[in-house]
N, C-alpha and C positions, 0 to 999 in steps of 0.2 A: 515465037511459039516455043514453049517448053513443055515437054511431056510431064516432068515432075511437078511443075507449077500448076499446070492445067488439070491433071488427073489425080494428083496426090495432095498437094498443099491446099488448093482451093476447096476441095470437098472436106478436108479435115478442119479448115478454118470455119467453113459454113456450119459444120456440126458443132464445133466448140462454141461459136457465137450463140447457138440455141441452148446449149447446156450450161454454160458458165453464167454467173450473175453479172449484171451490168456494172461497168466501172463506176466507182464512187467519185464524187468531186475531189476528195482528198487524193485519191490515186491519180486522177487526171492532172491535178496541180503538180504532184510530185514528178510525174513523167514529163511535164512541160517545163519544169524548172531548170533542167540542165541538159547537157548533151553527153554523148558517150566518147567524144573526142577521138583519140586514136584507137580505142578499143574496138570501135566499129570496123575499122580496117583490119584489125587483127583477127576478128571473128569471121570475116569474109573468107579467110583462108589465103588471101593475097594482099598482105599489108603493104602500105606505101612507106617503106623505111625512110625515104628521104623526108617525108612529112614529120616523122618522129625526130630524126636527127637535126631538123631545121630549128627545133626548139632548144634554147640554151638550157644547160643544167640548172637546177634550182640552187640558189645561193641564200645564205642567211642575211637578214638585215643587220644593221649595226647594233640594234637593240638585242636581237637574238644572239649575236656573237658575244656581246657583253655579258648577257645572262649565262651563256655556256661557259665562258672562261671563269667568271666569278663563282658560279655554282660548283664547277668541278674542283676548284681549290677549296671551297668551303665544305663540300661533301666529303672530302678526305678527312676532315676533322670529325665528321660523324662516324667515321669508320670505327674508331675505338668505342664510341658510344653505342653504336649498333651491335657490337660484339657482346655487349653486356645484357642482351635480352634474356630474361629469365624464363621460368616455366610457363608464364602467362602467354608467351609467344606474341608479345606486343612490343612495339617500339617504346623506348624510354621517352619521357616528356620532353627532353632536350631535342630529340630528333623530330618529334611532332612539331615543336616550336620552330625548328629550322624549316620544315616543310611549309608551315603556315606563313612565317615571316617572308620567305622567298617566293611565295605564291605558286608552289608546284601544282596546286589544284586549280589554279586560275589561268593556265596557259592558253586555253582557247576561249576564255570568257572575255567579252568586250570590255574595253577600258572604262566605259561609263559605268560599269558595274564593279569596278575594282580589279579587273583581270589584266592579263598581259597581252591577249589577242595575238598569240603566235600562230604561225602557219603549222599545219599538222605534220609537215615533212620531218621536223627535227624532234618533236615531242617524244616519240618512242625511244630515241637514243638517249635523251636526258633521263628519262625514267629508268631505262635499262642501266645506265651508268650509276644512278643513285641506288638502284636495287642491288647491283653488284657490290657497292661499297658498304651498304648497311645490312644487307640480308645475304645469305641465310644465317640464322643464329647458330652459335656453336653447338655441336652435338653433346648431349649429356654424357 
C-alpha cells in the first residue's frame, strides 16, 4: 500500500492514457528490442553497484587494436596535409583519400557491405584523434 502510487501515480497514468495517442507498432518494437541494463538501477535511486562492477571493462578486439595503432601512425602524416586547408575550409583531396581508403566512414557498417563493424566504444576516440591531427585549419 503506497499513498503516492495509489493516489498520485495511478490517477495521472489513467488520465495520460486517455489523452495520449496509442503506441504505434514501431514504438512498441523499439521498446521491446532492448533493455535498460544497469540504468534502471541507477534511476531507482538505489543502484546495485556490485552489479555494475561485476562486468569486465570493455576491451578492444585484435582488429580494433590493429586499426587504432596503424591509423594513429598514418594520421600523423595527414597533420601537415591538414594544415594546408585553404579559404574553402575543406580538407585536401589527400586527406579525403586517406579517410576513404582506411574506411573511417565505415566503422559501424557491417562487413558484408564493406564496413569495419567496430563497436561504438572506441569510435569517438578515433574520430577525435583524427580531428585533432587534421583540424582546425590555421588562422588567416
